[in-house]
C-alpha positions as CSV (number, residue, x, y, z in Angstrom):
1,M,-79.4,46.5,-27.2
2,K,-77.5,48.4,-29.9
3,L,-74.2,47.0,-28.6
4,V,-75.5,43.4,-28.8
5,K,-76.6,43.9,-32.4
6,L,-73.3,45.5,-33.3
7,L,-71.4,42.7,-31.5
8,T,-73.5,40.0,-33.2
9,L,-73.0,41.7,-36.6
10,F,-69.2,41.9,-36.0
11,L,-69.0,38.3,-35.0
12,F,-71.0,37.2,-38.0
13,F,-68.7,39.0,-40.5
14,F,-65.5,38.1,-38.6
15,S,-66.4,34.3,-38.6
16,F,-67.5,34.5,-42.2
17,K,-64.2,36.0,-43.2
18,M,-62.3,33.2,-41.3
19,I,-64.1,30.3,-43.1
20,A,-65.1,31.9,-46.4
21,Q,-64.7,30.0,-49.6
22,V,-65.4,31.9,-52.8
23,G,-66.4,30.2,-56.0
24,I,-66.6,31.6,-59.5
25,G,-68.5,29.3,-61.7
26,T,-69.2,26.9,-58.9
27,T,-71.7,27.0,-55.9
28,S,-69.6,24.7,-53.8
29,P,-65.9,25.8,-53.8
30,S,-63.4,23.4,-52.1
31,E,-60.7,26.0,-51.7
32,E,-60.5,29.6,-50.5
33,L,-60.8,30.5,-54.2
34,E,-62.0,28.1,-56.8
35,V,-62.5,29.2,-60.4
36,V,-64.2,26.9,-62.9
37,G,-63.3,28.2,-66.4
38,N,-60.6,30.4,-67.8
39,I,-58.6,33.0,-65.9
40,K,-57.3,36.2,-67.5
41,F,-55.1,38.5,-65.5
42,S,-52.7,41.3,-66.4
43,G,-50.4,41.3,-63.4
44,A,-47.7,39.0,-62.1
45,I,-48.0,35.7,-60.3
46,M,-46.4,36.4,-57.0
47,P,-46.2,33.6,-54.4
48,N,-45.2,35.1,-51.1
49,N,-45.0,38.5,-52.8
50,D,-42.1,37.3,-55.1
51,A,-42.5,37.8,-58.9
52,G,-39.4,35.8,-59.6
53,S,-36.8,36.7,-62.3
54,T,-37.0,36.6,-66.1
55,G,-37.0,33.0,-67.3
56,Q,-37.5,31.3,-64.0
57,I,-40.0,28.4,-63.7
58,L,-42.7,28.2,-61.0
59,T,-42.2,24.9,-59.1
60,S,-44.7,23.2,-56.8
61,N,-43.5,22.3,-53.3
62,G,-46.3,19.9,-52.7
63,V,-49.6,20.0,-50.9
64,G,-50.1,22.9,-48.5
65,A,-46.8,24.6,-49.4
66,S,-46.3,27.7,-51.5
67,P,-44.7,27.3,-54.9
68,T,-41.2,28.8,-55.4
69,W,-39.3,30.1,-58.4
70,S,-36.6,27.7,-59.6
71,A,-33.9,27.5,-62.2
72,S,-34.2,29.6,-65.2
73,M,-34.9,28.2,-68.6
74,L,-31.8,28.7,-70.7
75,N,-31.7,29.6,-74.4
76,Q,-35.4,30.5,-74.4
77,S,-35.3,32.1,-77.8
78,Q,-34.2,28.8,-79.4
79,T,-36.4,26.4,-77.5
80,T,-40.0,26.3,-78.7
81,A,-41.2,23.2,-76.8
82,M,-39.9,20.3,-74.6
83,G,-41.2,17.0,-73.3
84,K,-40.4,13.7,-71.6
85,F,-40.9,10.4,-73.4
86,Y,-40.1,6.7,-73.0
87,S,-38.5,4.4,-75.6
88,G,-40.4,1.3,-74.7
89,L,-38.6,-2.0,-74.1
90,F,-36.0,-3.1,-76.7
91,D,-32.9,-5.3,-77.0
92,I,-29.4,-4.0,-77.8
93,P,-27.4,-6.5,-80.0
94,K,-23.6,-6.9,-79.8
95,N,-21.7,-4.2,-81.8
96,K,-23.6,-1.5,-83.6
97,S,-27.4,-0.9,-83.8
98,T,-29.9,1.9,-84.1
99,L,-33.3,2.5,-82.5
100,V,-35.5,4.9,-84.5
101,L,-38.4,6.6,-82.6
102,L,-40.9,8.7,-84.5
103,D,-41.6,12.2,-83.1
104,S,-43.5,14.7,-85.3
105,D,-42.1,17.6,-83.2
106,C,-38.4,16.6,-83.9
107,V,-36.4,18.8,-86.2
108,D,-32.7,18.7,-87.2
109,T,-31.8,21.2,-84.4
110,S,-33.6,19.3,-81.6
111,T,-31.6,17.9,-78.7
112,C,-32.3,15.4,-76.0
113,T,-30.9,13.7,-73.0
114,I,-31.5,10.0,-72.1
115,T,-31.6,8.2,-68.8
116,W,-31.8,4.4,-68.5
117,V,-35.0,3.2,-66.7
118,G,-34.7,0.6,-64.0
119,N,-31.6,-1.4,-62.9
120,L,-29.1,-2.3,-65.6
121,S,-28.9,-6.1,-65.8
122,P,-26.6,-7.9,-65.6
123,S,-25.2,-5.7,-62.9
124,N,-21.6,-6.9,-63.3
125,L,-21.3,-5.7,-66.9
126,N,-19.0,-2.8,-67.8
127,Y,-21.6,-0.4,-69.1
128,G,-18.8,2.1,-70.0
129,K,-18.5,-0.1,-73.1
130,L,-22.0,0.8,-74.2
131,V,-21.8,4.1,-76.1
132,T,-25.0,5.9,-77.1
133,T,-25.2,8.8,-79.5
134,V,-28.4,10.7,-80.6
135,E,-29.2,12.1,-83.9
136,A,-32.2,14.4,-84.6
137,Q,-33.9,14.5,-88.0
138,S,-37.2,15.9,-89.2
139,G,-39.9,13.8,-87.6
140,Q,-37.6,11.2,-85.9
141,W,-34.8,10.4,-83.4
142,F,-32.0,8.0,-84.1
143,F,-30.4,6.5,-81.0
144,H,-27.2,4.8,-82.1
145,F,-25.7,2.2,-79.8
146,N,-22.1,0.8,-80.0
147,N,-22.2,-2.2,-77.7
148,K,-18.7,-3.4,-76.9
149,T,-19.8,-5.2,-73.7
150,G,-19.5,-8.6,-75.5
151,Q,-23.2,-9.5,-74.7
152,K,-26.5,-8.9,-76.2
153,L,-28.6,-6.8,-73.8
154,F,-32.3,-7.6,-73.3
155,N,-35.3,-5.6,-72.2
156,F,-33.7,-2.2,-71.9
157,Q,-35.7,1.1,-71.7
158,F,-34.8,4.7,-71.4
159,S,-36.6,8.0,-70.9
160,Y,-35.5,11.0,-72.9
161,F,-36.2,14.7,-72.3
162,A,-36.4,16.5,-75.7
163,F,-35.9,20.1,-76.5
164,Y,-37.3,21.4,-79.8
């Protein structure tokens, strides 16, 4: 009888361990550990026992996969913030023009990269003749276009990734 009780107790704890979900701040956790509220810890985040290297960024690998450490953030002491934004649709007239976008985080030393959104149309145009330069000033970006394609360009949009 003692063996049966011991075996039952063992199976109970073993099966509980296999399917246990712990909740802090919730009575119905949906993951192995679910915390509702703030988390404070003093150690390292170590996916697969890897703390990463100084400056690396933890990157998701999607559902069901452990995150990994990826490329380091360069020039950390000079970059205080960063973000991705969209210009909205605009037209680019022939020759020279400027698009001004307000950005309260922008300062004179900010930088950004731009990427055109969607397919460039018309597709047979020589877009090497469309030169774009960017100027940062306090509170705003100036995107200067020198359009030597010979055509006015309609409904263009770009995304820009800014570093402040």
